[in-house]
C-alpha positions as a Markdown table, in Angstrom:
| # | Residue | x | y | z |
|---|---|---|---|---|
| 1 | Met | 92.1 | 173.6 | 123.7 |
| 2 | Arg | 91.3 | 176.1 | 120.9 |
| 3 | Val | 87.6 | 177.3 | 121.1 |
| 4 | Leu | 85.7 | 179.3 | 118.7 |
| 5 | Leu | 82.9 | 181.3 | 120.5 |
| 6 | Ile | 80.0 | 182.5 | 118.1 |
| 7 | Glu | 77.9 | 184.8 | 120.2 |
| 8 | Asp | 76.6 | 188.2 | 119.2 |
| 9 | Asp | 75.8 | 189.6 | 122.7 |
| 10 | Glu | 79.3 | 191.4 | 123.5 |
| 11 | Leu | 78.6 | 191.4 | 127.3 |
| 12 | Ile | 78.0 | 187.7 | 127.1 |
| 13 | Ala | 81.0 | 187.0 | 125.0 |
| 14 | His | 83.4 | 189.2 | 126.9 |
| 15 | Gly | 82.5 | 187.4 | 130.1 |
| 16 | Ile | 82.8 | 183.9 | 128.2 |
| 17 | Leu | 86.2 | 184.7 | 126.9 |
| 18 | Ala | 87.6 | 185.9 | 130.4 |
| 19 | Gly | 86.3 | 182.9 | 132.0 |
| 20 | Leu | 87.6 | 180.4 | 129.5 |
| 21 | Arg | 91.1 | 182.0 | 129.3 |
| 22 | Ala | 91.3 | 181.9 | 133.1 |
| 23 | His | 90.6 | 178.1 | 132.6 |
| 24 | Gly | 93.7 | 177.9 | 130.3 |
| 25 | Leu | 91.5 | 177.5 | 127.1 |
| 26 | Thr | 92.7 | 179.6 | 123.9 |
| 27 | Val | 89.3 | 181.2 | 122.8 |
| 28 | Asp | 88.3 | 183.6 | 120.0 |
| 29 | Ala | 85.0 | 185.0 | 119.5 |
| 30 | Val | 82.9 | 186.4 | 116.5 |
| 31 | Ala | 79.5 | 187.7 | 116.3 |
| 32 | Thr | 78.2 | 186.7 | 113.1 |
| 33 | Ala | 77.8 | 183.4 | 111.0 |
| 34 | Ala | 79.7 | 185.0 | 108.2 |
| 35 | Arg | 82.8 | 185.8 | 110.6 |
| 36 | Ala | 82.3 | 182.3 | 112.2 |
| 37 | Glu | 82.9 | 180.7 | 108.5 |
| 38 | Ala | 85.7 | 182.8 | 108.0 |
| 39 | Ala | 87.4 | 181.9 | 110.9 |
| 40 | Leu | 86.5 | 178.3 | 110.4 |
| 41 | Ser | 88.7 | 178.5 | 107.4 |
| 42 | Thr | 91.7 | 179.9 | 109.2 |
| 43 | Val | 93.1 | 177.8 | 112.0 |
| 44 | Gly | 92.7 | 174.5 | 113.5 |
| 45 | Trp | 89.9 | 174.5 | 116.4 |
| 46 | Asp | 89.1 | 171.9 | 118.8 |
| 47 | Val | 85.5 | 172.7 | 119.6 |
| 48 | Ile | 82.7 | 175.6 | 118.8 |
| 49 | Ile | 80.3 | 177.2 | 121.2 |
| 50 | Leu | 77.3 | 178.3 | 119.0 |
| 51 | Asp | 74.6 | 180.8 | 120.3 |
| 52 | Leu | 71.6 | 180.3 | 118.1 |
| 53 | Gly | 70.4 | 184.1 | 117.9 |
| 54 | Leu | 72.9 | 185.5 | 115.3 |
| 55 | Pro | 72.1 | 188.8 | 113.5 |
| 56 | Asp | 72.9 | 187.4 | 110.1 |
| 57 | Glu | 71.6 | 184.0 | 110.3 |
| 58 | Asp | 69.9 | 181.7 | 112.8 |
| 59 | Gly | 72.7 | 179.5 | 114.5 |
| 60 | Met | 70.6 | 176.3 | 113.7 |
| 61 | Ser | 70.8 | 176.9 | 109.9 |
| 62 | Leu | 74.5 | 177.6 | 110.2 |
| 63 | Leu | 75.2 | 174.5 | 112.0 |
| 64 | Gln | 73.0 | 172.4 | 109.4 |
| 65 | Arg | 75.1 | 174.0 | 106.5 |
| 66 | Leu | 78.4 | 173.5 | 108.2 |
| 67 | Arg | 77.6 | 169.9 | 109.1 |
| 68 | Ala | 76.3 | 169.3 | 105.4 |
| 69 | Gly | 79.6 | 170.5 | 104.3 |
| 70 | Gly | 81.5 | 167.9 | 106.3 |
| 71 | Met | 82.4 | 169.7 | 109.5 |
| 72 | Thr | 83.2 | 167.2 | 112.3 |
| 73 | Leu | 84.2 | 169.7 | 114.9 |
| 74 | Pro | 82.2 | 169.1 | 118.5 |
| 75 | Val | 79.5 | 171.7 | 118.9 |
| 76 | Leu | 78.1 | 173.1 | 121.9 |
| 77 | Ile | 74.7 | 175.2 | 121.3 |
| 78 | Leu | 74.7 | 178.0 | 124.2 |
| 79 | Thr | 71.4 | 179.5 | 124.0 |
| 80 | Ala | 68.3 | 181.0 | 126.0 |
| 81 | Arg | 66.0 | 178.8 | 123.8 |
| 82 | Asp | 64.8 | 176.4 | 126.6 |
| 83 | Ala | 61.9 | 174.3 | 125.0 |
| 84 | Val | 62.5 | 170.7 | 124.6 |
| 85 | Glu | 61.6 | 171.1 | 121.0 |
| 86 | His | 64.5 | 173.3 | 120.6 |
| 87 | Arg | 66.8 | 171.3 | 122.2 |
| 88 | Val | 65.7 | 168.2 | 120.1 |
| 89 | Ala | 66.1 | 170.3 | 117.1 |
| 90 | Gly | 69.6 | 171.5 | 117.9 |
| 91 | Leu | 70.7 | 167.9 | 118.6 |
| 92 | Arg | 69.4 | 166.8 | 115.4 |
| 93 | Ala | 70.9 | 169.5 | 113.5 |
| 94 | Gly | 74.3 | 168.2 | 114.6 |
| 95 | Ala | 75.2 | 169.8 | 118.0 |
| 96 | Asp | 76.9 | 167.3 | 120.5 |
| 97 | Asp | 75.7 | 169.3 | 123.5 |
| 98 | Tyr | 73.2 | 171.8 | 124.5 |
| 99 | Leu | 73.4 | 174.3 | 127.3 |
| 100 | Leu | 71.0 | 177.0 | 128.6 |
| 101 | Lys | 71.6 | 180.6 | 129.5 |
| 102 | Pro | 72.1 | 181.5 | 132.3 |
| 103 | Phe | 74.9 | 178.8 | 133.0 |
| 104 | Asp | 77.7 | 178.2 | 135.3 |
| 105 | Leu | 81.1 | 178.8 | 134.0 |
| 106 | Ser | 82.5 | 175.6 | 135.6 |
| 107 | Glu | 79.7 | 173.5 | 134.1 |
| 108 | Leu | 80.7 | 175.0 | 130.5 |
| 109 | Val | 84.4 | 174.1 | 131.0 |
| 110 | Ala | 83.5 | 170.6 | 132.0 |
| 111 | Arg | 81.3 | 170.2 | 129.1 |
| 112 | Leu | 84.1 | 171.4 | 126.7 |
| 113 | His | 86.5 | 169.0 | 128.3 |
| 114 | Ala | 83.8 | 166.2 | 127.8 |
| 115 | Leu | 83.4 | 166.9 | 124.0 |
| 116 | Leu | 87.0 | 167.1 | 123.5 |
| 117 | Arg | 87.5 | 163.7 | 125.4 |
| 118 | Arg | 84.9 | 162.1 | 123.5 |
| 119 | Ala | 86.1 | 163.4 | 120.0 |
| 120 | Ala | 89.7 | 161.9 | 121.1 |
| 121 | Gly | 88.1 | 158.5 | 122.0 |
| 122 | Arg | 88.8 | 158.7 | 125.7 |
| 123 | Ser | 86.6 | 157.7 | 128.4 |
| 124 | Val | 88.2 | 159.8 | 131.1 |
| 125 | Asp | 89.8 | 163.2 | 131.1 |
| 126 | Leu | 93.1 | 161.6 | 132.3 |
| 127 | Ile | 95.8 | 161.5 | 129.8 |
| 128 | Glu | 98.6 | 159.0 | 130.6 |
| 129 | His | 101.7 | 158.2 | 128.5 |
| 130 | Gly | 104.1 | 156.2 | 130.4 |
| 131 | Ala | 105.1 | 157.8 | 133.8 |
| 132 | Leu | 103.4 | 161.2 | 132.6 |
| 133 | Arg | 99.9 | 161.9 | 133.6 |
| 134 | Leu | 97.8 | 164.9 | 132.7 |
| 135 | Asp | 94.3 | 165.9 | 133.6 |
| 136 | Pro | 93.4 | 168.6 | 131.0 |
| 137 | Ala | 90.4 | 169.6 | 133.1 |
| 138 | Ser | 92.3 | 170.4 | 136.1 |
| 139 | Gly | 95.6 | 171.4 | 134.7 |
| 140 | Glu | 97.3 | 169.0 | 137.0 |
| 141 | Val | 100.5 | 167.1 | 135.6 |
| 142 | Ser | 102.8 | 164.6 | 137.2 |
| 143 | Leu | 106.0 | 162.5 | 136.5 |
| 144 | His | 106.8 | 159.4 | 138.3 |
| 145 | Gly | 104.1 | 160.2 | 140.9 |
| 146 | Ser | 105.7 | 163.8 | 141.6 |
| 147 | Ala | 103.6 | 166.8 | 140.5 |
| 148 | Val | 105.2 | 169.0 | 137.8 |
| 149 | Val | 104.1 | 172.8 | 137.9 |
| 150 | Leu | 103.6 | 174.0 | 134.2 |
| 151 | Ser | 102.6 | 177.5 | 133.2 |
| 152 | Arg | 99.4 | 178.0 | 131.0 |
| 153 | Arg | 101.1 | 178.1 | 127.6 |
| 154 | Glu | 103.3 | 174.8 | 128.6 |
| 155 | Leu | 100.1 | 173.1 | 129.6 |
| 156 | Ala | 98.3 | 173.8 | 126.4 |
| 157 | Leu | 101.3 | 172.7 | 124.5 |
| 158 | Leu | 102.0 | 169.5 | 126.4 |
| 159 | Ala | 98.0 | 168.7 | 125.9 |
| 160 | Ala | 98.3 | 169.5 | 122.0 |
| 161 | Leu | 101.4 | 167.2 | 121.8 |
| 162 | Leu | 99.7 | 164.4 | 123.8 |
| 163 | Gln | 96.4 | 164.5 | 122.0 |
| 164 | Ala | 98.2 | 164.3 | 118.5 |
| 165 | Arg | 99.2 | 160.6 | 119.7 |
| 166 | Gly | 102.7 | 160.5 | 118.1 |
| 167 | Arg | 101.4 | 162.6 | 115.0 |
| 168 | Ile | 103.9 | 165.4 | 114.0 |
| 169 | Leu | 102.3 | 169.0 | 114.4 |
| 170 | Ser | 103.8 | 171.9 | 112.8 |
| 171 | Pro | 104.9 | 175.1 | 114.5 |
| 172 | Glu | 101.6 | 176.8 | 113.2 |
| 173 | Gln | 99.7 | 174.1 | 114.5 |
| 174 | Leu | 101.1 | 174.3 | 117.8 |
| 175 | Lys | 101.0 | 178.2 | 118.0 |
| 176 | Asp | 97.1 | 177.8 | 117.2 |
| 177 | Ser | 96.8 | 175.9 | 120.3 |
| 178 | Leu | 98.5 | 178.3 | 122.4 |
| 179 | Tyr | 97.4 | 181.8 | 121.1 |
| 180 | Asp | 94.2 | 183.6 | 120.1 |
| 181 | Phe | 93.9 | 186.3 | 117.3 |
| 182 | Ser | 94.3 | 189.2 | 119.6 |
| 183 | Glu | 97.7 | 188.2 | 121.1 |
| 184 | Glu | 101.0 | 189.2 | 119.2 |
| 185 | Ile | 103.6 | 186.1 | 119.1 |
| 186 | Glu | 107.3 | 186.6 | 119.5 |
| 187 | Ser | 109.3 | 184.8 | 116.8 |
| 188 | Asn | 111.0 | 182.6 | 119.5 |
| 189 | Ala | 108.2 | 181.9 | 121.7 |
| 190 | Leu | 107.2 | 178.5 | 120.8 |
| 191 | Asn | 110.8 | 177.3 | 120.8 |
| 192 | Val | 111.1 | 179.0 | 124.6 |
| 193 | His | 108.1 | 176.9 | 125.7 |
| 194 | Ile | 109.4 | 173.8 | 124.2 |
| 195 | His | 112.7 | 174.4 | 126.0 |
| 196 | His | 110.9 | 174.6 | 129.1 |
| 197 | Leu | 108.8 | 171.5 | 128.8 |
| 198 | Arg | 112.1 | 169.5 | 127.9 |
| 199 | Arg | 113.7 | 171.0 | 130.9 |
| 200 | Lys | 110.7 | 170.1 | 133.2 |
| 201 | Leu | 109.8 | 166.6 | 131.4 |
| 202 | Gly | 113.1 | 165.4 | 130.2 |
| 203 | Ala | 115.4 | 166.5 | 127.2 |
| 204 | Asp | 113.9 | 163.8 | 124.9 |
| 205 | Val | 110.3 | 164.0 | 125.5 |
| 206 | Ile | 109.6 | 166.3 | 122.4 |
| 207 | Glu | 111.2 | 165.2 | 119.2 |
| 208 | Thr | 112.0 | 168.1 | 116.6 |
| 209 | Ile | 111.5 | 166.8 | 113.1 |
| 210 | Arg | 113.5 | 169.2 | 111.2 |
| 211 | Gly | 111.8 | 171.3 | 108.7 |
| 212 | Val | 108.5 | 169.6 | 109.6 |
| 213 | Gly | 107.4 | 170.2 | 113.3 |
| 214 | Tyr | 107.5 | 168.5 | 116.6 |
| 215 | Arg | 106.0 | 165.3 | 118.2 |
| 216 | Phe | 105.7 | 163.9 | 121.5 |
| 217 | Ser | 108.2 | 161.0 | 121.7 |
| 218 | Leu | 106.4 | 157.5 | 122.1 |
| 219 | Asp | 109.4 | 156.1 | 123.7 |
| 220 | Lys | 109.9 | 158.7 | 126.3 |
| 221 | Ala | 108.3 | 159.9 | 129.6 |
C-alpha cells in the first residue's frame, strides 16, 4: 500500500512514517497543500492521510478541490478537530474516514486497510487466489495451507500484483508500491524481488509481459 501523508507537524509526521513503515506500508510525507498536489501528480498512490491544519491552505478546502478535480483516492482525515460539525463537514467534503488525534497506530493501520479493501470492492481483508491466501493487514501468506514467509518488499509486491486482478503493472508502478521517495532503488532490485516470489510461490505465478510489465497469472497458484 502506497500512502501519502499530508501533515505539517514534523514530530507527528515522523512518528506516523516510522509506525506505518514498521507495518509494511510504503509512505511519504509532505507538509503543505502545494506539495501534496505536486506529489499526487507523480506516482500512483493508494490512500491519503490528510491533516486539516496546513500552513498554506486549510485541508478541508484542499480536499474539496481535489474531489472537484476528479480525484477518487480514499482519504482519511487525521485531525484534532473533534466537534461533530467538523466530522460531518469532512465527510461531506469527500473524506472516506475521520480519525481524531491522539490516536492509536494500530487503529490507523486497520482503517487504512479497510479503506483500501472497500476501494477494491472486497468485504474482507483476505485476498484469495486459488490455493494462495494473503491477509494484507497481518502480512500472513499461505499456499496450499502452508505458511509462506515473505520479506516486507516481497509482501508489498505480492499485494500489488494480486490487487491488480490480472492487469499488467509496469516496472514503475511496481516500484511505486515498494519504495518511498527517500530510498535509492538499485537497477535490478525489482527483478530480485520477483525472482524470490517465484521461488517461494511457483515459477509461473508471475508472468513477464515483455516490454510492458508483469501480472499475476490467473491460471496459477
